[in-house]
N, C-alpha and C positions, 0 to 999 in steps of 0.2 A: 556812754549813757546806758542806763538800765532800760529794759524793755518798756517799762511803764513811763520812763522819761521820754523815750522815743515816741510812744503813743501820744503823750501830752504835747510834745513839740509838733507832731503832725496835726493834731486837733487845733492847736493855736493857729497854724498856717491856714487851715480850712476856715476857721472862724473869722480870721482877718479878711479872707477873701469874701465870705458871705456878707459881713457887716461893714465893709469898707466905706459905705456911704451912709451908715447909720450911727447916730450918736448913742452910745451905750452907757448905762450907769455902772456896769461892771467891766473889768478888764478881761481880755481874752483868756488869760491864764486862769482867772477865777471861774469863768464859764467852763473851760476845759476840765478843771477839777470837779466841778459839779456834774458834768456829763459822765466822767469816769466813775464817780461815786454812784450816780443813778443807775449805771449799767453794772455796778458791782464788779468792776475789773480790778483785780489785785495784782501786786507784784508776783511775777512767776507764772502769770496766766499765759494763755496760748497766744503765740505770735503767728498770724496767718501766713501761709506760703503763697506767694503770688502765682497767678495763672493755674490755680488748682481747679479741677473739675469735680464738683460734688454731686455727680449724677452718672448714670450709665444707661445702657439699652433697657434695663429692667424698670426704669422709671416711667410710669404712666399715671397721669393725674385725672381723677374724676372731679368734675366741677358740680357742686350741688348746693342748694339751700339746706339748712338744717331741718326744715320741715317739708321737704319734697315728698316724703312718704310718711303717712300718719297711721298710727295704730291706736285703737281705744285703750285707755288706761296705761299708756306708756309714753315716756318722754320721747319726743321726736328724734333727739340725738341718739338715744338708745336704740330706737327703731332703725335709724340710719346705720348704726354700727352693726346690728344684726343682719341687715340686708347686705351690707358689703361682705360680711363674713360668709354668708350663705351663697351669694351669687357672683361675687367679684373678687375671688381669691387672686386672680391674675393682675389686679390693679393694686399697686403698692403705695399710692399717695392719694390724698383727697384735699380738695379746696372747698372748705365750708364757707360759703358766702357770709357776710356779716351776721354773727350770732349774738349780737349785743342788743340791749333795749334800743328801740328806734321809733321815729314818729312818721316816717314816710319813705318812699323810694325803695321799698322792700329791703330795708336794712341799712341803706347808705346815708340815712340822716340819723347818725348815732346820738343817742341821749347820754349814754354812760359807757365809756370805753372799758371800764374795769369790771363790768358785770356781764354774765351770760343772761340772755333773755329768758325769763322764767317760763315762758311758753315753750321753750326748746329743751331746757334742762339746766344743768349746773356745770361748774368748772370740772367736777369729777367726770362728767360725761365727755367733755373735751379731752381730758387727760387719758381716758380709756381709749379713745380713738387714736390719739397721738402715740400711745404705747404700741399700737399695731401697725400704723401706717405713717408715712411722712405727712405732716399736716401743714397746709397752707392757710394762712389767715389774712384777711384784708387789714391793712392799716389805712383807714379812711382819713387821710392826712390833710386834705385840702379844706375840709369843712366839717361842721357837725350840725346837730339839730338845733333849731331855734327854741326848742323846749328843754334844752340841756340846762343844768345848773349853771354852767359857765356863761351861757348867753343871758340867763336871768340875772346873773351878777353883773354882766355888762350893762343891762338895763338899769339896775340899781346903782351901779357905779362903785361897787365895793365887793370884796371877796375874790376868791380864785376864779379867774376868767374875765374879770372886769376889763382887762386890757388885752384880751386875746384876739380881737376881731378887727378886720380891715374895714375902714370906712373911707368914703370919698365925698366930694361935694357934687351936687347936680350941675354946677358950672364947670367942672373939670372936663378936660378933653378926653373922652372915653370912646371916641369914634373908632379907634383901631382895635379895641379889645376883641380878641377871638374867643368865641363861646360856642358850646354845642346846643344852646337853647335859644328860644325866641322871647322868653320872658324878660321883664325889665331887669337890668343888671343890679340896680341899687334898690334896697328895701328900706323905706322910711320907717324909722323906729324912734318912738318917744322914750327918752332915757332921763335919768336924774340930771344929766347935763344938757338937756334940751333935745331937739330933734336931730337925730343922726341918720346917715344913709349908709347902710351896711352892704358890703360887696357880696353878691350872691351869684356865683358862676352858674349854678345849676337850677336852683329854685329858691323861693323866698323862705322855705323851711330848711334850707341848707346854707348856713351862714359861714362865710369864708374866714379862715384864720389869718392872723397877721404875723408872719414869721419874722418880721423886723424886730419883734419882741423875743429875745432869747429864751424867755420863760416858756413860750410855746414849744420851742425846740426841746427844751428840757422836759416838758410834760410828755412829749411823745417818746422820748428816750425811756422815761419811766414806764410808759405803756408797753414799749417793746420788751423791756426787761420782764414785765409781768407775763407777757405772752410766751417768751422763751421758757420761763419757769413752768408754764402750763403744757409745754411740749411742742409749741409751734416751731417749725423748722424752716418754713418758707414764708416770706413776707411780701405780700402783693401791695405795692404802693398805689393806692387808688387815685386816679385823676391827678397824678403828681405833676403833670406838665403845667398846671395852673397855679402851683404853690406860691410863687413869688409874684407880686404885683407892683408895677410902677405906672402911675398915672401918666398918660400921654404915650404909652407903648401898647403893643399887642398883649402884654401880660401873659405870655405863654412861652415856654422853653427858655426862660431867661437864665443867664449864667449862674445866678444865685441858686436857682432851682437845682441845677446840675451839681453845684457844690454841696448843697444840703444832702442830696442823695449820696454823694461820695463820703460825706461825714457820717451819715447813718450806717453806710456799709462798713466804714472803718470800725465803728463801735460794735456793730453786730458781729463781725467776723473775729474780733478780738474776744468777744464774750462766748461765742460758740463757733468753732472753726468751720463746721460744715453747713451752717445756716446760709440761706440763699435769699437774695433780694431780686424781686421781679417788678419792673415798672409797667404800669398800665397807662399807656399813652396812645389814645385813639386819634392819631394825627397822620398827616402824609408820611409815606414810607421813609423818605430821606431824613425827615426830622426824627422819626422814631429810632432810626439807627444810631443817632447821636447819643442815645441813653446808655449805650455800651461804654461810652467814654473810651479810655485806653485800658480796657479790662479792669477798671478801677471804680466803675459806677454800678450799673445794674449787672447782676450775673446773667439775667435773662430778660429779654424784651418780648412782649406779646407780638406775634407775627400777624398784625392786624390786616395786612393786605391779602393774606391767604384765603379767608372765608369768601369775600366777594369775588375774587379771581377764580377760585375753584368752582363756585356756583355758576359763574359766567361760563366757564369752560364746559360744564356738564349740561347746561341748558342750550348752548349754542352748537356743541359738537366740534368746537375748535379750541385748541390749546394755545393759540397764537399769543395771547396776552399773558397767560400763566407762564408759558415757556420763556417769553421775553423777560418777564419780571424775575423769574428764578435765575436766569443766566446773569442778571445784574446784581444779585444779592451776594455780598461778600461772605466767604466762609467765616464762621464765628471763631475767633482765636481762643486758645485755651483759657479757661477761667470765665468764659461766656458761652451762651448758647441761645437758640431761639425757643420760645414757648409757642408751639403750634396748636391751633385750635380752629375748628370750622363752625362751632356753635357755642353759645354761652347764654347766660341769663340776660344779657343785653341783646340788642339787635345786631344785624350785620352792618358794620360801619362802612360808609362810602368815602369818607375823607381819605382813608389810606390808599385808595386807588386814584386819587387826583394825580394827574400827570402820567398815569399808567393806562387806565381805560379812557377811550375817547368818549365825548359827551353822548354821542349816539348810542354807544355800547351801554353806558350807564342808564340811559332812558329805556332801552330794551330790557335791561335787567330789572329795573324798577317796575316797568309795566308787566313783566312776566310774574314777578312776585305778587303784585296786586291781583293778577288773574288767578293765582293759586291761593288767594285768601289772606295775603299778608297786608300789613299796614305800613305806611311810610311816615317817618318822623322827620321834621325839618329843622334847620338852623338858619340864623341870619348871617349872611356872608359879609365880608368886609365892605362891600359896596351897598349893603342894606337890602339885598335881595334874599328871599327865602329859597333855600336849596335843600334837596334831599340829604339828610344826615345819616340815617340808618334805616334798614329794612327790618321790620319786626314780623318774624314768621318762624314757625318750627321748622327745623332743617328737613325733616322727612316730608313736610308739605312743600318746602321750597324746591325739592328734587323730585316731585311727583310727575314731572313732565319736562318738556323742552319749550323753546319759544313757539313751537307749533301747537302746544297745548298738552293736556294730560295724556299719559299713555300707560302701557302695562309694565314698564321697566322701572317703576319707582324704587322698589326695594334693591334691585341690582345697582341702580344709579347711586343710591344712598350708601350702599356698601362700598362701591367704587370710591366714593369721596373719602371714606375713612381709610381705605387701603392706601390711597395716595398719601394722605396726611400721616399715617403711621409709619410710612417708609422714609419720610423726609428728615433731613438734618434738623435736630432739635428734640425737645421733650414734648410729647403729645399730651394735650388736655382734652378730655371728652366730657361733654355735658351729660348729666344724668338722663335728660330727656332725649338725647340722641341714643344712649345705650338702651333706652326703653322704647324707642320709636314713638314717643308721645307727639301727637299732632297739635294743631292750633287749638287753644283753649278760648273759645269765643264767649263762654259763660263768664270766665274770670275777666276777660276784656270788657264785657258789658258791665260787670259789677264795679270795676275800678276806673274805667274810662282812660286807662293808661295803656298805650300801645304795647309796651314791653310785657304786659301781663299775658299776652297771647302765647308766650313761650315760658310761662312760669306755673305750669300745672302742679296741682298737689294731689298725689295718689293716695287712695285708701289701700292700706297694706294687704288686707284680705282680698280685695278685688284684684289688686296687682298680682299677688301670688297665684291666684286662680288663673289669670291670663298666662302667666309665665309657665304654669304647669302644663299648658296645652301647647304641644310642639307645633301645632298647625296655626296657632294664633300669630298675627303679625308681630306683636310685641315680643313673643317668645323667639320668633325667627330672627328679629333684629338683635336681641341680646346674644343669641347663640352665635350669629355670624360675626359680631364685633368682638366677643370674648375669644373666639377662635383666632381671629387676626391678632389680637393683643397677645395671646399666649404664644403665638409663633414669633411675633416681633421681639418679645422680651428674652428670647433665647438666641438672638442673632447678634454677634459682636459687630457686624457691619452696620447695624442700626444704632450703634452708640451715637449719642447726640452730637459728638464732635468727629465722627468718622467722615472720611472723604466722600464728597458728593460731586458728580458731574452730570450735566443735563445731556440727554441723548437726542439725536436728530432723526426722528422717525416720521416726519410729516406732521400735519396738524390734527390728525384724527387719533394718533397714538401718542400719549404723553408718557415719557420715560426718563428715568435717571438711574445712575449707577452709584452704588454705595460700596465702599471698601473698608474693612475693619482696620483699626489703627496698627495692628501687627501685620497687615497686608495678606493675611491668610484667607480671608473670606471676601468674596465679591457677591453682591446681590444686584441683579438687574430688575428694576421695578418698572413694569410697563402696563399701562391701562388703555383699553379701548374706551375713549370718552364719547362714543357715538351710539346711536340707536340702531346701527347696522353692523353685521359681522365684518371684521377687518382681518387682513392677513398681516402677520408679523414675520418678516424674513429674518430668521435667526442668524443668518450669515452676517447681517449688518451689526450684530452685537459683538462680533469677533471673540466668541467664546473660545477659551483655550482648549485645544483638542485633547490634551493629555489629562484633563480633569473630567470628572463625572458631574453632570449638571442635573439639578432637580428643580421642580416648581415647589417651593415651600408651602404654597397654599393648598394644592391638590395632592401633593406628595408624589407626583408622577416623575419618572426618570425621563430625561430628554435623550433619546437614542441617536438622533441625527441632528447635529448642531448646524447643519447647512440647510435644513428643511424649512418649510414655511408653516408656521403654526397659526391656526384659525382662532381668533379671539372673538367670543360672543359679545353682544352688546354689553358694555360696561364691565367686562371681565378684566381682572387684574392678575398678572403673574409676577411672582417673586422668584426669579431664576437664580439659583445659588449653586456654588461648587461645594458647599458644606450642607449636608442634610440635617 
C-alpha cells in the first residue's frame, strides 16, 4: 500500500471504533477521504516516525491571554509580541489562550473558530508571533458559544450547525454524569422542532457538541488545518475528557473520546510532523495518565496534580505527599512527556489530588488559601454533595506564608516553587502573571463576580514597564529571578523533558530529585529546602562522584568538599551539576 492508503486504512479502523454504536449516513471510507481532504494530506506527504520527541530542554512555554498587557493605540497581540521580544528572550514558546470572538468564560465560549477577536488583532499578528516562537492554541472542542451561528442554526433547524449539538431528555438517567460545575446540566431551548434540552457541561452559554455526528469531527479537522496554516504548532484540546456523551453513564473519559484524540493526532502528525497534541483533563491523576495511550494519543498531558501538591508542600513544610506522588509517576516514554505548570488562567484544581491528599490535608490547604485572600469554587459530586473543585488565587499570594500565616519569605517561597517545577521531567509552562508577580485582582473579581477573574489581571504596558525598570520593585525582582532560572535550565541537557529522573530520600524538609542527561554525561541534583527554617544538606548522601568537579548552577559556586554539609537557607534551591 502507498503511504496515503496506509493512512486511510488506519483512519477507517479508528472511525469504525468511534462510531461502532452509531448509525451513519456515510461509510467509514467516505468519511476518511473527507478527513484527508480537509487536512490537505497528499500522496508523498510526511509519514510520522513513532516515539519521536518534538521537544528539548530549551522548550519553555509562557501561558497568557492575548490582552494580558494593553498599550494605547496598539493591538494587544502586537503589544504581547513586543513584550516577549523585550523581556522574555529566554522563552521560546507561548500559549495564547483563546484569541477568537467569544461570549463568556474569558474566551472559552467561542463564537467563531475561524476569526481572531478584533479586540486583539488579526491573523497576521498571530502569524508574526508564530514566526518567532512555538505557538500553542486552544482547540475548544467540547462546546461553543450559544451565540454562535452554529447554535442559532440549531434553533432554526437549518444550515451549518443545525445538527451539531447534544440533546437529552429531562427524564433521562443523568445522575452519574461527572461535571466541574453546579449549574443545571440541561439548557431548555425553544427550536423550530419544539422545546429541546441541550447538554451544557460548563455553563448554559457553553453548549456541547454531539460528536456522534461525523460532520462535527470534520468541522474540527478543518479548523485544525486553518490553525496549522497560521503557524500553530501545539494544540491544547480543552476539556476533551467530556467530549463523548452516553446517557446513563458518567460521560467522561469514554473510549470514544480516547479514539477521537488518537484520530486527531494521526491527522495532525501526518500534516505536520513536529506538531504536538496536549490534552487538558483536570481529573484524578490515574485517569489523567490514560491520555498518553500507548504513545499514540496525547503527546503531552497537563500535570494537574503538581500545583496543589507543590503549594501544599510549601505551606506545610513537608514534602510527604509530593514525594510520594512523584515516586508513583511513571517515566514518560519517548514520544510523550508531561506538561508541568503551577499556575494558569484557571484555579488550582483539587480533583487531581483525590486519592493523593487526605481530606484533612485538603481542608487545611483550602482554609490557608482562603486566609490568603483566595476564593474556592465548588462542584457537585456523584453523591450530590458540593465539594471544593478549585482554588482561585494568584500564585504569589498563595505562597505568601504557611499554615501559620503570612511571613517574610513569600518571594523566596515563590521562587522555590518555580525552581522545583523547572527541574522536573517534562516541559514547563509558566503563567504570565507568575512571571510578573501579579497578585490577586479583587477589582476584576468584583466586576465579573467570577472567581477565576482574581488571577486574570490586565496590565497597562506603561505602568508595567515602569515597575519592571525599577530593580527594587517586587515585579522586577520576580521577573529577574524566574528568567535567570529559565536561562540556566534551557542550557542543561539533564533537563531534557525525557531525561532520567529519580526521587531522592533526604527526609521531609528537603525535597530532591536527580536528573541525568540522555547521553549520561550530565547529572543535576535538584534539592530544595521547603521550610521556613535553615536546613543542613549532607552532601555525602548524594554520592557525588569524587573524580568530577561539582557546581551549583544557580549561584555558580564550586563545591570543594563533596562530603561536607551545606546549609540551605529557607526555601533555597540548589542545582548541583558536574557540568558548569
